[in-house]
C-alpha positions in Angstrom: -37.9 10.1 19.3 -35.2 7.8 20.7 -31.5 8.7 20.5 -29.1 6.4 18.7 -26.9 4.4 21.0 -23.8 6.5 20.4 -25.6 9.6 21.8 -26.7 8.2 25.1 -25.3 9.6 28.3 -23.7 7.7 31.1 -26.8 7.8 33.4 -29.0 6.4 30.6 -26.5 3.7 29.9 -26.5 2.7 33.6 -30.3 2.7 33.7 -30.6 0.4 30.8 -28.0 -2.0 32.1 -28.9 -5.2 33.9 -28.0 -5.0 37.7 -25.9 -8.2 37.4 -23.8 -6.5 34.7 -23.1 -3.6 37.0 -22.2 -5.9 39.9 -19.9 -8.2 37.9 -18.3 -5.4 35.8 -15.5 -4.7 38.2 -14.7 -8.4 38.5 -14.5 -8.7 34.7 -12.4 -5.6 34.3 -10.0 -6.6 37.1 -8.8 -9.3 34.6 -6.9 -6.5 32.8 -4.1 -6.8 35.3 -3.4 -10.6 34.7 -3.8 -10.0 31.0 -1.2 -7.2 30.9 1.2 -9.3 33.0 0.6 -12.4 30.7 1.1 -10.2 27.7 4.4 -8.8 29.1 5.8 -12.2 30.1 4.9 -14.0 26.9 6.1 -11.2 24.7 9.4 -11.2 26.6 9.7 -15.0 26.3 9.1 -14.8 22.6 11.5 -11.9 22.0 14.3 -13.7 23.9 13.8 -17.4 23.2 12.4 -17.6 19.7 15.5 -16.2 18.0 17.6 -18.6 19.9 15.5 -21.6 18.7 15.1 -20.2 15.2 11.3 -20.0 15.7 9.7 -17.2 13.6 8.3 -14.6 16.0 4.5 -13.8 15.9 3.1 -10.3 15.7 0.7 -9.3 18.4 -1.1 -7.0 15.9 -2.2 -10.1 14.0 -4.1 -11.3 17.0 -5.4 -8.1 18.7 -7.9 -6.5 16.3 -9.4 -3.1 17.3 -12.0 -2.6 14.6 -15.3 -2.3 16.4 -14.6 1.3 17.3 -15.5 2.2 13.7 -19.1 1.1 14.2 -21.4 4.1 14.4 -24.3 2.2 16.1 -22.2 1.5 19.3 -22.2 4.0 22.1 -18.9 5.1 23.7 -19.2 2.6 26.6 -19.9 -0.3 24.2 -16.8 0.7 22.2 -14.7 0.7 25.4 -16.1 -2.8 26.2 -15.2 -3.8 22.7 -11.6 -2.5 23.2 -11.2 -4.5 26.4 -12.6 -7.7 24.8 -10.5 -7.3 21.6 -7.4 -7.0 23.8 -8.3 -9.9 26.0 -9.3 -12.3 23.3 -6.4 -11.2 21.1 -3.8 -11.7 23.9 -5.2 -15.1 24.7 -5.0 -16.1 21.0 -1.5 -14.6 20.8 -0.4 -16.6 23.9 -2.0 -19.7 22.5 -0.1 -19.3 19.2 3.2 -18.7 21.0 2.7 -21.8 23.1 1.7 -23.8 20.0 4.9 -22.7 18.2 7.0 -23.7 21.2 5.2 -27.1 21.4 5.8 -27.6 17.6 9.5 -26.9 18.1 10.0 -29.2 21.1 7.4 -31.8 20.5 5.7 -31.9 17.1 3.6 -35.0 18.0 -0.1 -34.7 17.3 -2.5 -35.5 20.1 -4.6 -38.6 19.6 -7.9 -36.7 20.1 -8.7 -33.1 19.4 -7.6 -31.3 22.6 -10.0 -28.4 22.4 -13.3 -29.3 20.7 -14.7 -25.8 21.5 -11.7 -23.8 20.4 -13.5 -22.5 17.2 -16.5 -21.2 19.1 -18.8 -20.4 16.3 -21.5 -18.8 18.4 -24.3 -16.6 17.3 -22.2 -13.7 16.2 -23.8 -10.9 14.3 -22.5 -9.3 11.2 -19.9 -6.6 11.6 -21.5 -4.0 9.3 -24.9 -2.9 10.3 -26.8 0.4 9.6 -26.0 3.4 11.8 -29.4 3.1 13.5 -29.0 -0.6 14.2 -30.4 -1.5 17.6 -27.4 -3.2 19.1 -29.0 -3.8 22.5 -31.9 -5.7 21.1 -29.6 -7.9 19.0 -27.4 -8.5 22.0 -30.4 -9.7 24.0 -31.5 -12.0 21.2 -28.0 -13.4 21.1 -27.9 -14.0 24.8 -31.3 -15.8 24.6 -30.1 -18.0 21.8 -26.9 -18.9 23.6 -28.5 -19.5 27.0 -31.6 -21.2 25.6 -33.6 -19.2 28.1 -36.3 -16.6 28.2 -35.3 -13.0 27.5 -34.2 -10.9 30.4 -36.7 -8.3 31.4 -35.8 -4.9 30.0 -35.7 -2.0 32.4 -38.1 0.8 31.4 
């Protein structure tokens, strides 16, 4: 009988990971430093300048959404990855919104062409709610194959 994802131990999680993920993980997580610095600087900018210009301030909590921790089918490491991604994606969206509000104040001219055709990246996202025994790893692999248009990665035994 296999254990649900949330009951797997650290060694089992490492064994089931692809080597490339283990190698690039530290690089990915090192981005937390620039994200924290960006968050601090943009928040400071908004708190100090927006009131001067009369621009309504934006709330970070509207952009950073920590809801995947509620999913029972995720193991604790996947939940920590989700926390990191929610923060990173949320901060970048927050920064983008602060910059857009600044641009609207100083230069409300539309661009001739859409400046970011892939901004609404509607990828192959899966539904939020899945049963507790949902096989997250299998669905993740399916999503990667669809996105890459390649053959599935070989699973480790």
